[in-house]
Phi, psi and omega in degrees: 000066185286329182291117182297329179290319177295318179299318179300314181294315182294315180298318178298317180295316182291323179295314179296318181297321179295319180297316180289327177299322176299321179292336176299328176299317179299319179295317179301316179296313182295321182294313178295323178295334179277356177111359179280152176279170177299318181296316179296319179297316180294323179298321178298314182289326181287316189258332176273308174051049170208108191305317183300315180293322179296314180294321179299314182297314184288332178292323178291314179297318180296332180273003178093010180285164180286156179299322180297321178293319178298318180294319182297316179294318179295319180294323179298315178294328183285347180300331180300335180292338174296321177295318178297322180298320177296315181295327185264359183299317178294308178303323180292322175296324179298332182287347177080185181096164181278190184298318182292324179293320178292324178296321177294318179299327181298331179296337184258007177278093181229185184307308188290314181295321178294314182299313183286324180292313183287347176286345181260131179274330181283126182303322180294315179293327177296317178297317181296317180298315182295310185292317180296314180294318182299311183291310183296317183293319180298315181293315183287323178296314181288326175294318177296319178300315180299316180298313180296321181292323182288316182282338174056231186288000180287347181244131173261109184305322182288322180296326180268358179076016182289340184286348181259356184295320183293311175300323180296325179295321178294319178297322181295336180276347186288315189310314181298332185274324183280003175283343180255157179296318180296321179295317178295322180296315181294318180296318181294313180296316180299317180295317181295317179299316182296314182297317180292324186281334186309311182280356188253335186232166182297161178303135179099328182290321178304321178296318179297315180295319181294332181296338180295342180294345179298331178297322177294322181291340179281344179282142180293000000 
């Protein structure tokens, strides 16, 4: 890996993936604690693969809510991925491959892969950022989930600091984006929308509303 730019992208992707993977342990513990089996917990991480929605669903189930309610909240949070899909449609086409390959890539269009990929202007570095983050994050998130689910209640996420890994991962994605005027504009608008919406709408909705600021960030 002689190219310093490639090394920078790969190291950034692996570092972020490791941080989120640690948070996967927290999800595994929380999910089993809410009454899910190890198999059910693993299925969520394998097939849903979006931490916010997974935590939302299990928090509702753990509080005694209905499955339909858990699904509705998780789906609401996952709507932001539609925005990411629009933003990533061009880069994914640039990566080549047929329809099925693009459909598989869509499963990995989440906060972290989108953030790191769109931070790169060079198409080659964008592909490396997306693929490296997608593979590393998927493996580490599911590995962390499995570990947390198996050990169950033996781990206290707060005592080990696992509850801060997810917010830390989002903060780690910010610097490349706020270096540009469009990125700063999107970050400012998103933050303001979220702060204003928090006391007015149900939990989870402020994040969804703030995600619309990504459209501003796509403008030059």
